[in-house]
KOLKE-869703 format. One record per residue (C-alpha): x negated, y negated, z negated. Coordinates in steps of 0.001 Angstrom, whole numbers. Layout:
BEGIN
<<X Y Z>>
...
***
This chain:
BEGIN
<<0 0 0>>
<<-2815 -2403 -889>>
<<-4470 -1753 2482>>
<<-1196 -2531 4240>>
<<-912 -5907 2464>>
<<-4492 -6799 3397>>
<<-3884 -5847 7046>>
<<-711 -7961 7145>>
<<-2593 -10955 5670>>
<<-5402 -10582 8233>>
<<-2849 -10372 11056>>
<<-1091 -13526 9827>>
<<-4370 -15470 9551>>
<<-5578 -14390 12986>>
<<-2263 -15122 14674>>
<<-2262 -18661 13304>>
<<-5672 -19531 14853>>
<<-5763 -21795 17942>>
<<-8056 -24150 19808>>
<<-7545 -27714 18594>>
<<-9295 -30711 20078>>
<<-10939 -32792 17368>>
<<-10340 -35970 19367>>
<<-6566 -36060 19630>>
<<-5237 -33063 17685>>
<<-3615 -31543 20792>>
<<-3970 -27917 21748>>
<<-6451 -27234 24560>>
<<-7337 -24169 26561>>
<<-10788 -22672 26522>>
<<-12664 -23223 29776>>
<<-13886 -19968 31215>>
<<-16529 -19710 33935>>
<<-15608 -18624 37450>>
<<-18558 -16251 37579>>
<<-21683 -15320 35635>>
<<-24629 -14085 37676>>
<<-27669 -12259 36314>>
<<-31054 -12524 38123>>
<<-29456 -14666 40787>>
<<-30349 -16795 43782>>
<<-28270 -19842 44654>>
<<-28444 -22457 47406>>
<<-27591 -25964 46207>>
<<-26447 -27943 49233>>
<<-25841 -26940 52798>>
<<-28209 -25418 55305>>
<<-29686 -28103 57553>>
<<-29347 -30764 54840>>
<<-32509 -29928 52883>>
<<-30901 -27678 50272>>
<<-32546 -26628 47012>>
<<-33048 -22888 46607>>
<<-32592 -21831 42986>>
<<-33413 -18624 41157>>
<<-32474 -17962 37538>>
<<-32153 -15117 35090>>
<<-28585 -16191 34291>>
<<-26293 -18600 36114>>
<<-22818 -19547 34891>>
<<-20628 -21343 37447>>
<<-17647 -23591 36656>>
<<-16306 -24598 40080>>
<<-13521 -26858 38716>>
<<-16127 -28936 36868>>
<<-18765 -28728 39662>>
<<-21139 -27296 37069>>
<<-23763 -24581 37128>>
<<-25555 -23696 33895>>
<<-28828 -21887 34504>>
<<-31368 -20173 32277>>
<<-35028 -19677 33195>>
<<-34668 -21593 36423>>
<<-37131 -21985 39270>>
<<-36344 -23961 42415>>
<<-37821 -25173 45698>>
<<-36798 -27480 48527>>
<<-38349 -27990 51943>>
<<-39018 -31030 54132>>
<<-37929 -31527 57765>>
<<-40889 -29446 58983>>
<<-39887 -26582 56662>>
<<-42851 -27163 54342>>
<<-42298 -27058 50551>>
<<-41619 -30600 49299>>
<<-40470 -30154 45669>>
<<-40644 -27124 43427>>
<<-40111 -26696 39735>>
<<-39086 -24642 36742>>
<<-37441 -25017 33331>>
<<-36036 -22943 30496>>
<<-32511 -24332 30883>>
<<-30580 -26509 33279>>
<<-27178 -28027 33910>>
<<-26553 -28766 37573>>
<<-23804 -30954 39020>>
<<-23113 -28953 42178>>
<<-21312 -31922 43776>>
<<-23945 -34649 43270>>
<<-26857 -32134 43228>>
<<-28285 -33688 40045>>
<<-30147 -31267 37769>>
<<-30638 -31974 34066>>
<<-33483 -29677 33010>>
<<-34788 -28955 29516>>
<<-37475 -26805 27939>>
<<-40947 -26634 29445>>
<<-39931 -28534 32588>>
<<-42457 -28525 35403>>
<<-41791 -30312 38686>>
<<-44325 -30357 41507>>
<<-44102 -32734 44447>>
<<-46281 -31362 47226>>
<<-46636 -34801 48856>>
<<-49622 -36116 46926>>
<<-49838 -32836 45013>>
<<-48301 -34313 41850>>
<<-47247 -32261 38800>>
<<-44762 -33665 36264>>
<<-44361 -31952 32883>>
<<-41698 -32828 30304>>
<<-39294 -31294 27795>>
<<-36268 -33090 29224>>
<<-35980 -34338 32800>>
<<-33244 -35275 35272>>
<<-33874 -34590 38964>>
<<-31562 -35982 41638>>
<<-32431 -33483 44360>>
<<-30439 -35266 47062>>
<<-32224 -38608 46595>>
<<-35451 -37056 45242>>
<<-35437 -39260 42148>>
<<-36741 -38266 38716>>
<<-36013 -39659 35262>>
<<-37293 -38560 31856>>
<<-36743 -40375 28552>>
<<-39192 -38533 26291>>
<<-42865 -37684 26619>>
<<-44099 -36934 30129>>
<<-47435 -35849 31587>>
<<-48162 -36576 35250>>
<<-51164 -35112 37049>>
<<-52231 -35717 40635>>
<<-55362 -35916 42707>>
<<-55611 -39575 41574>>
<<-55607 -38913 37831>>
<<-53666 -37792 34780>>
<<-51282 -39887 32689>>
<<-49206 -39260 29581>>
<<-46455 -41576 28478>>
<<-42908 -42171 27391>>
<<-39982 -42808 29724>>
<<-40755 -41921 33318>>
<<-39017 -42821 36559>>
<<-40035 -41707 40002>>
<<-38937 -41822 43614>>
<<-40579 -38948 45479>>
<<-39648 -40282 48936>>
<<-41133 -43727 48308>>
<<-43923 -42312 46125>>
<<-43166 -44977 43509>>
<<-43561 -44057 39826>>
<<-43478 -45859 36491>>
<<-43698 -45221 32744>>
<<-41930 -47248 30066>>
<<-45117 -46890 28007>>
<<-48401 -45179 28861>>
<<-50076 -43403 25943>>
<<-53213 -42326 27787>>
<<-54454 -41917 31321>>
<<-57292 -41782 33769>>
<<-56990 -43112 37320>>
<<-59668 -42114 39841>>
<<-60398 -44525 42681>>
***
């Protein structure tokens, strides 16, 4: 009898649970992914428009939100002559599949083959369509011209224009 009472209490508690938004107190539905892919390859963009080819150990796609969440990501894009132009890797990423903007975190490495430049950060946003980079935290940039470390980095890979908010250290070879 005691077990029956406990089971009834558990059933009542579980049946009264629901998702409640903290913002407005209304009930909301859980958002489920469209698909989860393990050890996957994905093309971001359309063929002929300089797409980014992505590989990851786990990719979760939410088509309604134009969102791909990737773990252990590596990616590469090619220029008009089909030569590698940008390649990179990170532990985690959130990709807007509509705007083709990637927010990457965890041991981020991005290499621009024009000028052979390597950018390393813990948190970096890469607009793959416009080839623009932005990082708020610490960033290390290495190229054939030197090595710099600083805070707050912005770069335009097409124009080859780069800036730091503050440089902590660096060497520039002329």
